[in-house]
KOLMISE-748813 format. One record per residue (C-alpha): residue number from 1; residue in three letters; y, z, x. Coordinates in steps of 0.25 Angstrom, whole numbers. Layout:
<pts>
PT:k:r:py:pz:px
PT:NUM:ALA:Y:Z:X;
...
</pts>
This chain:
<pts>
PT:k:r:py:pz:px
PT:1:MET:-328:-334:-212;
PT:2:ASP:-334:-322:-220;
PT:3:ALA:-348:-318:-220;
PT:4:PHE:-352:-324:-234;
PT:5:ASP:-347:-339:-229;
PT:6:TYR:-360:-339:-219;
PT:7:HIS:-370:-336:-232;
PT:8:SER:-371:-346:-243;
PT:9:GLY:-382:-350:-253;
PT:10:ARG:-389:-346:-265;
PT:11:SER:-393:-332:-268;
PT:12:ARG:-408:-328:-268;
PT:13:ASP:-416:-325:-281;
PT:14:GLU:-420:-311:-277;
PT:15:GLU:-425:-302:-286;
PT:16:ALA:-416:-287:-283;
PT:17:PRO:-413:-274:-291;
PT:18:GLN:-404:-273:-301;
PT:19:ALA:-395:-263:-307;
PT:20:PRO:-399:-258:-321;
PT:21:VAL:-393:-265:-333;
PT:22:PHE:-385:-259:-342;
PT:23:ALA:-382:-269:-355;
PT:24:GLU:-369:-271:-360;
PT:25:GLY:-368:-263:-373;
PT:26:LEU:-379:-253:-370;
PT:27:ARG:-382:-239:-364;
PT:28:ALA:-395:-239:-352;
PT:29:PHE:-407:-234:-357;
PT:30:SER:-412:-230:-342;
PT:31:PHE:-405:-234:-330;
PT:32:LEU:-403:-232:-316;
PT:33:PRO:-389:-226:-315;
PT:34:ARG:-380:-232:-305;
PT:35:VAL:-374:-221:-295;
PT:36:GLU:-359:-225:-296;
PT:37:ALA:-356:-217:-282;
PT:38:ALA:-366:-227:-274;
PT:39:SER:-366:-239:-280;
PT:40:PHE:-354:-250:-283;
PT:41:GLU:-353:-261:-293;
PT:42:VAL:-350:-276:-291;
PT:43:ARG:-348:-283:-306;
PT:44:TYR:-346:-297:-308;
PT:45:HIS:-342:-298:-323;
PT:46:THR:-346:-311:-328;
PT:47:ARG:-351:-319:-341;
PT:48:ALA:-352:-335:-334;
PT:49:HIS:-359:-329:-325;
PT:50:ARG:-369:-319:-330;
PT:51:PRO:-385:-321:-329;
PT:52:ASN:-391:-329:-329;
PT:53:HIS:-382:-333:-318;
PT:54:ARG:-385:-323:-306;
PT:55:VAL:-373:-315:-298;
PT:56:THR:-379:-310:-285;
PT:57:VAL:-369:-304:-273;
PT:58:ARG:-372:-305:-257;
PT:59:ASN:-365:-298:-248;
PT:60:ALA:-361:-295:-233;
PT:61:LEU:-370:-282:-231;
PT:62:ASP:-381:-285:-240;
PT:63:GLY:-382:-300:-233;
PT:64:TRP:-376:-315:-239;
PT:65:ALA:-388:-319:-242;
PT:66:ARG:-394:-308:-250;
PT:67:ASP:-391:-308:-265;
PT:68:LEU:-388:-294:-273;
PT:69:PHE:-392:-294:-287;
PT:70:GLY:-385:-288:-300;
PT:71:VAL:-385:-288:-313;
PT:72:TYR:-378:-291:-323;
PT:73:ARG:-374:-282:-335;
PT:74:ASP:-363:-282:-344;
PT:75:GLY:-356:-294:-340;
PT:76:ALA:-356:-291:-326;
PT:77:TRP:-365:-295:-313;
PT:78:ARG:-367:-281:-306;
PT:79:PHE:-370:-276:-293;
PT:80:SER:-373:-264:-287;
PT:81:PHE:-368:-259:-272;
PT:82:ASP:-373:-246:-265;
PT:83:ARG:-358:-241:-261;
PT:84:ALA:-363:-234:-247;
PT:85:ARG:-372:-247:-242;
PT:86:TYR:-358:-257:-246;
PT:87:ALA:-349:-243:-241;
PT:88:ALA:-341:-254:-232;
PT:89:GLY:-338:-264:-244;
PT:90:LEU:-344:-276:-249;
PT:91:GLU:-343:-289:-246;
PT:92:LEU:-351:-299:-255;
PT:93:LYS:-351:-311:-265;
PT:94:PHE:-356:-315:-279;
PT:95:LEU:-367:-326:-280;
PT:96:LEU:-368:-334:-292;
PT:97:ASP:-383:-339:-295;
PT:98:GLY:-383:-340:-280;
PT:99:GLU:-368:-346:-277;
PT:100:TRP:-358:-338:-271;
PT:101:MET:-345:-335:-276;
PT:102:ILE:-333:-342:-271;
PT:103:GLY:-322:-336:-263;
PT:104:SER:-323:-321:-253;
PT:105:ASN:-334:-313:-251;
PT:106:LEU:-330:-299:-260;
PT:107:ARG:-327:-286:-253;
PT:108:LEU:-330:-275:-261;
PT:109:MET:-328:-260:-258;
PT:110:PRO:-340:-250:-264;
PT:111:ASP:-329:-241:-269;
PT:112:ARG:-329:-248:-284;
PT:113:ASP:-337:-255:-292;
PT:114:HIS:-331:-270:-290;
PT:115:ASP:-329:-280:-303;
PT:116:PHE:-328:-295:-302;
PT:117:GLY:-325:-306:-314;
PT:118:GLU:-329:-320:-315;
PT:119:ASN:-314:-323:-312;
PT:120:ASP:-313:-313:-300;
PT:121:LEU:-328:-322:-294;
PT:122:GLY:-330:-338:-291;
PT:123:PHE:-343:-345:-291;
PT:124:PRO:-347:-360:-288;
PT:125:ALA:-353:-367:-300;
PT:126:VAL:-367:-364:-303;
PT:127:PRO:-377:-370:-314;
PT:128:ALA:-375:-364:-326;
PT:129:ARG:-386:-355:-331;
PT:130:PHE:-390:-348:-344;
PT:131:LEU:-382:-336:-346;
PT:132:HIS:-391:-323:-355;
PT:133:GLU:-387:-311:-359;
PT:134:TYR:-394:-302:-351;
PT:135:ASP:-392:-292:-342;
PT:136:ASN:-402:-288:-329;
PT:137:LEU:-411:-300:-332;
PT:138:TYR:-418:-303:-320;
PT:139:THR:-419:-317:-317;
PT:140:THR:-423:-319:-304;
PT:141:GLU:-433:-325:-300;
PT:142:THR:-442:-320:-288;
PT:143:ASN:-454:-326:-280;
PT:144:LEU:-465:-315:-286;
PT:145:GLN:-459:-321:-300;
PT:146:GLN:-462:-335:-297;
PT:147:ASP:-475:-332:-290;
PT:148:ARG:-481:-322:-302;
PT:149:VAL:-474:-329:-313;
PT:150:ARG:-475:-344:-311;
PT:151:ARG:-466:-352:-322;
PT:152:THR:-477:-361:-328;
PT:153:ALA:-471:-362:-341;
PT:154:ARG:-467:-376:-345;
PT:155:GLU:-458:-381:-358;
PT:156:ALA:-468:-392:-360;
PT:157:GLU:-478:-383:-362;
PT:158:LEU:-482:-378:-379;
PT:159:TYR:-485:-365:-376;
PT:160:ASP:-495:-357:-387;
PT:161:ILE:-486:-345:-386;
PT:162:ILE:-474:-343:-378;
PT:163:ILE:-469:-328:-378;
PT:164:VAL:-454:-324:-375;
PT:165:GLY:-456:-310:-367;
PT:166:SER:-467:-304:-357;
PT:167:GLY:-465:-290:-361;
PT:168:MET:-475:-282:-368;
PT:169:GLY:-477:-289:-381;
PT:170:GLY:-475:-303:-374;
PT:171:GLY:-482:-300:-362;
PT:172:VAL:-495:-295:-370;
PT:173:LEU:-494:-306:-379;
PT:174:ALA:-494:-316:-368;
PT:175:ASP:-505:-311:-360;
PT:176:ALA:-514:-310:-372;
PT:177:LEU:-510:-324:-377;
PT:178:SER:-513:-332:-365;
PT:179:ASP:-526:-323:-361;
PT:180:SER:-529:-330:-376;
PT:181:GLY:-529:-343:-370;
PT:182:LYS:-514:-347:-376;
PT:183:LYS:-502:-354:-368;
PT:184:VAL:-493:-343:-366;
PT:185:LEU:-478:-344:-361;
PT:186:VAL:-471:-331:-358;
PT:187:LEU:-456:-332:-356;
PT:188:GLU:-449:-319:-351;
PT:189:ALA:-432:-319:-348;
PT:190:GLY:-436:-310:-336;
PT:191:SER:-441:-310:-322;
PT:192:LEU:-454:-304:-315;
PT:193:LEU:-447:-290:-311;
PT:194:TYR:-459:-282:-310;
PT:195:PRO:-475:-287:-310;
PT:196:THR:-478:-274:-316;
PT:197:HIS:-474:-261:-326;
PT:198:ILE:-464:-253:-314;
PT:199:THR:-472:-242:-316;
PT:200:ASN:-484:-247:-308;
PT:201:LEU:-473:-250:-298;
PT:202:PRO:-473:-239:-286;
PT:203:GLY:-460:-230:-288;
PT:204:ASP:-453:-226:-299;
PT:205:TRP:-447:-238:-306;
PT:206:SER:-441:-229:-317;
PT:207:ALA:-428:-235:-316;
PT:208:LEU:-433:-250:-317;
PT:209:PRO:-433:-251:-332;
PT:210:ALA:-416:-250:-331;
PT:211:LEU:-415:-257:-318;
PT:212:HIS:-422:-271:-327;
PT:213:GLN:-415:-269:-341;
PT:214:SER:-409:-281:-345;
PT:215:GLY:-396:-281:-356;
PT:216:HIS:-399:-288:-367;
PT:217:PHE:-391:-283:-378;
PT:218:ILE:-379:-276:-382;
PT:219:ASN:-377:-265:-393;
PT:220:GLU:-369:-267:-404;
PT:221:PRO:-358:-255:-407;
PT:222:GLY:-366:-242:-411;
PT:223:SER:-378:-246:-406;
PT:224:GLU:-386:-240:-392;
PT:225:PHE:-398:-248:-392;
PT:226:LEU:-403:-245:-376;
PT:227:PHE:-408:-257:-369;
PT:228:GLY:-418:-258:-358;
PT:229:VAL:-426:-273:-359;
PT:230:GLN:-432:-279:-348;
PT:231:MET:-432:-293:-345;
PT:232:ALA:-444:-296:-336;
PT:233:LEU:-459:-302:-336;
PT:234:GLY:-466:-291:-343;
PT:235:GLY:-452:-285:-352;
PT:236:ARG:-451:-270:-354;
PT:237:SER:-467:-269:-351;
PT:238:THR:-463:-269:-335;
PT:239:PHE:-454:-257:-339;
PT:240:TRP:-460:-248:-351;
PT:241:SER:-464:-233:-352;
PT:242:GLY:-480:-236:-353;
PT:243:ILE:-481:-230:-367;
PT:244:ILE:-491:-236:-377;
PT:245:PRO:-493:-227:-390;
PT:246:ARG:-498:-232:-403;
PT:247:MET:-489:-232:-415;
PT:248:ARG:-496:-220:-424;
PT:249:SER:-501:-224:-439;
PT:250:TRP:-487:-219:-444;
PT:251:GLU:-481:-230:-437;
PT:252:LEU:-490:-240:-438;
PT:253:ALA:-488:-238:-453;
PT:254:THR:-477:-246:-454;
PT:255:TRP:-483:-258:-445;
PT:256:PRO:-488:-271:-453;
PT:257:ALA:-502:-268:-458;
PT:258:PRO:-508:-278:-448;
PT:259:ILE:-501:-273:-437;
PT:260:HIS:-506:-259:-439;
PT:261:GLY:-521:-263:-442;
PT:262:TYR:-520:-269:-428;
PT:263:LEU:-515:-260:-420;
PT:264:THR:-523:-248:-424;
PT:265:SER:-535:-257:-423;
PT:266:THR:-536:-265:-411;
PT:267:GLY:-522:-267:-406;
PT:268:TYR:-517:-254:-400;
PT:269:ASP:-531:-253:-393;
PT:270:GLU:-529:-267:-387;
PT:271:ALA:-515:-264:-384;
PT:272:GLU:-517:-251:-377;
PT:273:GLN:-528:-258:-367;
PT:274:LEU:-520:-268:-364;
PT:275:MET:-507:-260:-360;
PT:276:ARG:-518:-251:-351;
PT:277:LYS:-517:-238:-359;
PT:278:GLN:-517:-224:-351;
PT:279:ARG:-529:-218:-350;
PT:280:THR:-525:-203:-347;
PT:281:LEU:-516:-194:-340;
PT:282:GLY:-524:-183:-335;
PT:283:PRO:-528:-170:-339;
PT:284:PHE:-515:-163:-341;
PT:285:GLN:-512:-174:-351;
PT:286:ASP:-524:-172:-358;
PT:287:ARG:-522:-157:-358;
PT:288:LEU:-508:-158:-364;
PT:289:ILE:-512:-166:-374;
PT:290:ARG:-524:-157:-379;
PT:291:GLU:-514:-146:-378;
PT:292:LEU:-503:-152:-387;
PT:293:SER:-513:-155:-397;
PT:294:GLN:-519:-143:-400;
PT:295:ARG:-504:-137:-398;
PT:296:PHE:-498:-147:-410;
PT:297:PRO:-512:-150:-418;
PT:298:GLN:-501:-159:-426;
PT:299:LEU:-499:-169:-415;
PT:300:GLN:-507:-181:-411;
PT:301:VAL:-506:-178:-394;
PT:302:GLU:-510:-189:-385;
PT:303:ALA:-506:-195:-371;
PT:304:LEU:-495:-206:-373;
PT:305:PRO:-501:-217:-372;
PT:306:ARG:-496:-226:-360;
PT:307:SER:-500:-239:-353;
PT:308:ARG:-504:-234:-339;
PT:309:HIS:-517:-241:-334;
PT:310:GLN:-527:-232:-330;
PT:311:PRO:-540:-241:-329;
PT:312:ASP:-548:-232:-320;
PT:313:LEU:-549:-222:-330;
PT:314:ASP:-556:-219:-341;
PT:315:VAL:-553:-212:-353;
PT:316:GLU:-558:-200:-346;
PT:317:GLY:-550:-201:-335;
PT:318:GLN:-562:-206:-327;
PT:319:LEU:-562:-216:-316;
PT:320:GLY:-566:-229:-322;
PT:321:ASN:-563:-244:-319;
PT:322:VAL:-557:-245:-304;
PT:323:LEU:-558:-259:-304;
PT:324:GLN:-546:-262:-312;
PT:325:GLY:-534:-258:-306;
PT:326:SER:-522:-251:-314;
PT:327:THR:-511:-259:-320;
PT:328:GLY:-502:-247:-324;
PT:329:VAL:-493:-247:-335;
PT:330:PHE:-494:-259:-343;
PT:331:SER:-484:-270:-340;
PT:332:THR:-483:-286:-347;
PT:333:ALA:-479:-290:-333;
PT:334:ASP:-493:-284:-328;
PT:335:LEU:-498:-291:-339;
PT:336:LEU:-494:-306:-338;
PT:337:LEU:-494:-306:-323;
PT:338:ASP:-508:-303:-322;
PT:339:SER:-511:-313:-329;
PT:340:LEU:-502:-325:-322;
PT:341:ALA:-508:-320:-308;
PT:342:TYR:-521:-326:-313;
PT:343:PRO:-527:-339:-318;
PT:344:GLY:-534:-340:-330;
PT:345:ALA:-534:-338:-347;
PT:346:SER:-533:-323:-343;
PT:347:GLY:-521:-327:-334;
PT:348:ARG:-510:-337:-332;
PT:349:ASP:-516:-348:-337;
PT:350:ASN:-511:-347:-352;
PT:351:LEU:-499:-337:-348;
PT:352:ASN:-485:-343:-343;
PT:353:VAL:-475:-334:-341;
PT:354:ALA:-460:-339:-339;
PT:355:LEU:-449:-327:-332;
PT:356:ASN:-436:-328:-335;
PT:357:ASP:-434:-337:-346;
PT:358:LEU:-426:-332:-356;
PT:359:VAL:-430:-335:-370;
PT:360:THR:-418:-339:-379;
PT:361:ARG:-423:-346:-393;
PT:362:VAL:-434:-348:-400;
PT:363:LEU:-435:-363:-404;
PT:364:THR:-442:-366:-419;
PT:365:ASP:-445:-376:-428;
PT:366:GLY:-445:-371:-443;
PT:367:ARG:-457:-360:-443;
PT:368:ARG:-461:-364:-431;
PT:369:ALA:-457:-357:-416;
PT:370:VAL:-457:-371:-405;
PT:371:GLY:-453:-364:-394;
PT:372:VAL:-443:-355:-385;
PT:373:GLU:-430:-358:-378;
PT:374:CYS:-426:-352:-364;
PT:375:GLN:-419:-350:-353;
PT:376:ASP:-426:-352:-339;
PT:377:LEU:-415:-341:-333;
PT:378:LEU:-421:-344:-319;
PT:379:GLY:-423:-361:-320;
PT:380:GLY:-410:-360:-327;
PT:381:VAL:-416:-370:-338;
PT:382:GLN:-418:-369:-354;
PT:383:ARG:-434:-370:-357;
PT:384:ILE:-439:-372:-370;
PT:385:TYR:-455:-369:-371;
PT:386:ARG:-464:-371:-383;
PT:387:GLY:-473:-363:-389;
PT:388:ARG:-484:-363:-400;
PT:389:GLN:-480:-348:-405;
PT:390:ILE:-469:-340:-398;
PT:391:VAL:-469:-324:-397;
PT:392:LEU:-456:-317:-394;
PT:393:ALA:-458:-305:-385;
PT:394:ALA:-445:-302:-380;
PT:395:GLY:-442:-289:-385;
PT:396:SER:-434:-282:-397;
PT:397:LEU:-421:-289:-394;
PT:398:GLU:-426:-301:-388;
PT:399:SER:-435:-306:-397;
PT:400:PRO:-425:-305:-408;
PT:401:LYS:-413:-311:-399;
PT:402:ILE:-424:-323:-397;
PT:403:ALA:-425:-325:-411;
PT:404:LEU:-411:-324:-417;
PT:405:ALA:-408:-332:-406;
PT:406:SER:-418:-343:-411;
PT:407:GLY:-412:-341:-426;
PT:408:LEU:-427:-338:-431;
PT:409:THR:-429:-338:-445;
PT:410:ASP:-428:-322:-448;
PT:411:PRO:-431:-321:-464;
PT:412:ASN:-429:-307:-465;
PT:413:GLY:-419:-307:-456;
PT:414:LYS:-423:-297:-446;
PT:415:ILE:-424:-302:-433;
PT:416:GLY:-416:-294:-423;
PT:417:ARG:-416:-282:-433;
PT:418:GLY:-422:-269:-434;
PT:419:LEU:-421:-265:-418;
PT:420:THR:-425:-251:-418;
PT:421:ASP:-432:-240:-408;
PT:422:HIS:-438:-227:-410;
PT:423:PRO:-429:-216:-407;
PT:424:ALA:-436:-206:-401;
PT:425:PHE:-431:-189:-398;
PT:426:PHE:-432:-186:-382;
PT:427:SER:-433:-173:-378;
PT:428:ASN:-426:-165:-366;
PT:429:ILE:-436:-164:-354;
PT:430:TYR:-441:-151:-351;
PT:431:GLN:-448:-144:-341;
PT:432:ILE:-461:-136:-343;
PT:433:PRO:-460:-122:-337;
PT:434:LYS:-468:-119:-324;
PT:435:GLY:-481:-112:-328;
PT:436:SER:-482:-121:-341;
PT:437:ALA:-497:-126:-342;
PT:438:PHE:-493:-140:-342;
PT:439:ASP:-482:-138:-330;
PT:440:GLY:-486:-146:-318;
PT:441:GLY:-479:-157:-310;
PT:442:ASN:-491:-166:-312;
PT:443:HIS:-492:-164:-327;
PT:444:HIS:-490:-177:-334;
PT:445:ALA:-492:-181:-350;
PT:446:LYS:-486:-192:-358;
PT:447:LEU:-492:-187:-371;
PT:448:LEU:-488:-194:-383;
PT:449:LEU:-487:-185:-398;
PT:450:GLY:-487:-186:-412;
PT:451:HIS:-489:-180:-426;
PT:452:LYS:-501:-183:-431;
PT:453:GLN:-497:-185:-445;
PT:454:ALA:-485:-192:-443;
PT:455:THR:-480:-202:-452;
PT:456:GLN:-467:-211:-454;
PT:457:SER:-459:-198:-458;
PT:458:GLN:-467:-187:-453;
PT:459:HIS:-466:-185:-438;
PT:460:PRO:-464:-200:-436;
PT:461:TYR:-463:-199:-420;
PT:462:ASN:-472:-199:-407;
PT:463:VAL:-468:-187:-395;
PT:464:GLU:-470:-191:-382;
PT:465:LEU:-472:-181:-372;
PT:466:LEU:-470:-181:-358;
PT:467:LEU:-472:-172:-349;
PT:468:ASN:-470:-175:-334;
PT:469:PRO:-467:-191:-336;
PT:470:LYS:-458:-192:-324;
PT:471:TYR:-468:-198:-314;
PT:472:TRP:-478:-205:-323;
PT:473:ASP:-474:-220:-322;
PT:474:VAL:-471:-218:-307;
PT:475:ARG:-481:-225:-295;
PT:476:LEU:-479:-217:-284;
PT:477:ALA:-488:-221:-271;
PT:478:ASP:-482:-212:-262;
PT:479:ASP:-489:-199:-261;
PT:480:ASP:-477:-192:-255;
PT:481:LEU:-467:-197:-265;
PT:482:TRP:-476:-193:-275;
PT:483:ARG:-477:-178:-271;
PT:484:GLU:-462:-180:-267;
PT:485:ARG:-458:-183:-281;
PT:486:ILE:-468:-179:-292;
PT:487:GLU:-478:-169:-287;
PT:488:THR:-466:-158:-282;
PT:489:ASP:-460:-161:-296;
PT:490:GLN:-462:-146:-301;
PT:491:HIS:-455:-151:-316;
PT:492:THR:-466:-152:-327;
PT:493:LEU:-457:-160:-338;
PT:494:VAL:-459:-164:-354;
PT:495:GLN:-450:-171:-362;
PT:496:MET:-453:-178:-376;
PT:497:LYS:-449:-191:-384;
PT:498:PHE:-450:-190:-398;
PT:499:ILE:-450:-204:-403;
PT:500:PHE:-448:-209:-419;
PT:501:ALA:-452:-222:-425;
PT:502:SER:-443:-229:-433;
PT:503:PRO:-441:-240:-444;
PT:504:LEU:-434:-252:-439;
PT:505:VAL:-419:-251:-441;
PT:506:ASP:-414:-264:-448;
PT:507:GLY:-399:-263:-443;
PT:508:ASN:-403:-263:-429;
PT:509:THR:-401:-277:-423;
PT:510:VAL:-401:-288:-414;
PT:511:ARG:-390:-297:-414;
PT:512:LEU:-386:-310:-405;
PT:513:ARG:-373:-310:-401;
PT:514:GLY:-373:-325:-395;
PT:515:PRO:-377:-333:-382;
PT:516:GLY:-378:-326:-370;
PT:517:GLU:-375:-313:-376;
PT:518:LYS:-383:-301:-378;
PT:519:LEU:-391:-296:-390;
PT:520:ALA:-382:-286:-399;
PT:521:VAL:-392:-274:-405;
PT:522:LYS:-386:-265:-414;
PT:523:VAL:-397:-251:-415;
PT:524:ASP:-392:-239:-423;
PT:525:ARG:-397:-225:-418;
PT:526:ASN:-412:-223:-424;
PT:527:LEU:-412:-211:-433;
PT:528:SER:-429:-211:-435;
PT:529:GLY:-433:-198:-431;
PT:530:SER:-420:-191:-430;
PT:531:ASP:-422:-181:-440;
PT:532:LEU:-434:-176:-434;
PT:533:TRP:-427:-169:-424;
PT:534:PRO:-431:-156:-428;
PT:535:GLU:-445:-158:-428;
PT:536:VAL:-446:-165:-415;
PT:537:ARG:-438:-155:-409;
PT:538:ASP:-448:-145:-414;
PT:539:LEU:-459:-151:-410;
PT:540:ARG:-454:-156:-395;
PT:541:ASN:-451:-139:-393;
PT:542:GLU:-466:-136:-398;
PT:543:LEU:-471:-146:-389;
PT:544:LEU:-463:-138:-379;
PT:545:THR:-467:-126:-381;
PT:546:ALA:-481:-131:-380;
PT:547:LEU:-478:-137:-364;
PT:548:GLY:-473:-123:-360;
PT:549:VAL:-457:-127:-361;
PT:550:PRO:-448:-117:-367;
PT:551:VAL:-440:-123:-379;
PT:552:SER:-427:-114:-375;
PT:553:ASN:-419:-122:-383;
PT:554:GLN:-427:-128:-399;
PT:555:ASN:-417:-137:-401;
PT:556:ASP:-415:-143:-388;
PT:557:SER:-410:-158:-392;
PT:558:MET:-418:-170:-390;
PT:559:HIS:-411:-186:-386;
PT:560:TYR:-414:-195:-399;
PT:561:GLY:-415:-209:-393;
PT:562:ASN:-411:-217:-405;
PT:563:GLU:-404:-228:-398;
PT:564:GLY:-414:-237:-396;
PT:565:THR:-419:-246:-383;
PT:566:VAL:-424:-259:-381;
PT:567:HIS:-436:-252:-378;
PT:568:HIS:-444:-251:-390;
PT:569:ALA:-436:-255:-401;
PT:570:GLY:-440:-265:-409;
PT:571:GLY:-438:-273:-424;
PT:572:THR:-432:-284:-422;
PT:573:LEU:-442:-295:-427;
PT:574:ARG:-448:-284:-435;
PT:575:MET:-463:-287:-440;
PT:576:ALA:-468:-286:-454;
PT:577:ASP:-480:-290:-462;
PT:578:ASP:-472:-292:-476;
PT:579:ALA:-462:-304:-471;
PT:580:SER:-452:-294:-469;
PT:581:GLY:-450:-294:-454;
PT:582:VAL:-446:-303:-443;
PT:583:VAL:-462:-304:-439;
PT:584:ASP:-474:-303:-446;
PT:585:ALA:-486:-294:-442;
PT:586:ASP:-490:-304:-434;
PT:587:LEU:-478:-306:-425;
PT:588:ARG:-474:-319:-429;
PT:589:PHE:-460:-322:-435;
PT:590:LEU:-460:-324:-451;
PT:591:ALA:-452:-337:-449;
PT:592:TYR:-460:-344:-439;
PT:593:ASP:-476:-346:-437;
PT:594:ASN:-476:-345:-423;
PT:595:LEU:-466:-336:-417;
PT:596:TYR:-470:-321:-415;
PT:597:ALA:-463:-309:-409;
PT:598:CYS:-470:-298:-400;
PT:599:ASP:-461:-288:-396;
PT:600:VAL:-457:-276:-402;
PT:601:SER:-447:-282:-410;
PT:602:VAL:-458:-283:-421;
PT:603:PHE:-461:-269:-422;
PT:604:PRO:-458:-266:-438;
PT:605:MET:-455:-251:-436;
PT:606:ILE:-452:-245:-421;
PT:607:PRO:-464:-234:-417;
PT:608:ALA:-463:-222:-412;
PT:609:ALA:-473:-227:-402;
PT:610:ASN:-468:-237:-390;
PT:611:PRO:-470:-248:-395;
PT:612:SER:-478:-256:-383;
PT:613:LEU:-492:-254:-387;
PT:614:THR:-489:-259:-400;
PT:615:LEU:-481:-271:-394;
PT:616:ALA:-494:-273:-385;
PT:617:ALA:-502:-272:-397;
PT:618:LEU:-494:-282:-406;
PT:619:ALA:-495:-294:-395;
PT:620:LEU:-509:-292:-393;
PT:621:ARG:-511:-294:-408;
PT:622:LEU:-501:-307:-407;
PT:623:ALA:-509:-312:-397;
PT:624:LYS:-521:-312:-405;
PT:625:ARG:-513:-320:-416;
PT:626:LEU:-507:-331:-408;
PT:627:ALA:-520:-333:-399;
PT:628:HIS:-526:-340:-412;
</pts>
């Protein structure tokens, strides 16, 4: 009798690292390279046993009681093994939902990858599960998740507000509405991955966004839209860069007048306070701002606004309040977990968060939305929740997907149309020479520049100038590591990004492909700003000269990123104040009295400014409306 036969039973649902995801038909935006010489893969190709089923493996070396987790992508469960560790061979068995595969152990050598299909492996019958189309969607519950995010949602309850999605828009909205006394239910398809923004954790976690990318669409032929969505408590807000610029007046001119007025009066101020706008980066950046402002009087030069909490510093950088601890970079995972940790009106009394509940449809009755249908991915149960008001805040692809799957009335035929990103020129990385006034390993700056006289047709772009940004988001508790990794780094590097605003491209579409199939996305390359290459090249060269960097090649090219990425793209549920869009200026669907959207899908154009601050401000505005 072989070793396996002494060890049987169900698998333990434990959290485990997973490999990066490459959704079918997509090109990775960022990823962890797999070193072919160091590892090999074992793959089980299956449609019948795709998620929400879970396939794991156990083996002789690691112990027959221990599950090893893989990732489902491109139609296969994939498990990566270190060649050196398994040099003598790998004896393993697959498990399906905790049930052992039928037959003898598989004995594999590490000299190559190994592929198995449904005809190669047999399993006992297991209960049917809802099968979804998402690669790398974590649905493994942990003790921490059960303790911190208790499932209090009840199908018998009539909630004041149901919010689909817990990211930047949905999380901000949920916190504000529950604080106002409204009974709020947040439905999130993902799990609790991290209780805070990843850069608030010690160490360099820059690989985590790629590790947790969920593949949720395919590209139509000719489309090269880049993926990178994270489906978890907090959504993308747990993984974002923390950049929170305001739109400038020339960008706001294309927005509905009520939104324009709100943002410039109180909206941006309130959102910056909520998102903990960074106060200072210190004297070097201040000096650089002064010198560039004098050198380039036509430009507005300022610190790139960032979400980086500095509660102990006042505007002059002097020590102030030492009682309130720093929360680092803002995330709605922080925001919601804070509330769930305490009783009271500002705590959990009015806030309910249900994780691993994948919303599939909005239920309607005439002009009213009456509830949502969702799949409880952990419990294996379809649930229906009822609400007086319903808000889609699942992102620029998922919100229109739900709208399309629900068959919502669409007077202008624009649901799922207009998916657009802001294109940008990315410069090379240049080294500031030794002896320059700006050289120095401890010199760091992140600046935002823009023409003071910019319009929609003249200089319509922002410039991000980054000087030694590599270690900005790394929190190192080990002083020796700091000295080894950073203080000995003698290179002072500078890079620039020129970001253009863009009107929505109506030919860009999001299309359903049927139950259990990924969305189809068609996004043409965006040429907005491409004709300004000579202008931005000259400005780049002038900025490099001002920093003491010799410009040996005046025509040194820059990469033009115009494929589009899920991070900043919007427009698929566009707003308008003349009944020509999908939602009105209050973010309400035109054909419904109580159905709203609150994510970047509502943007009527894509500004040069990163969208997070504007989205948070829109969420706060919607919260005030729904609270009455």
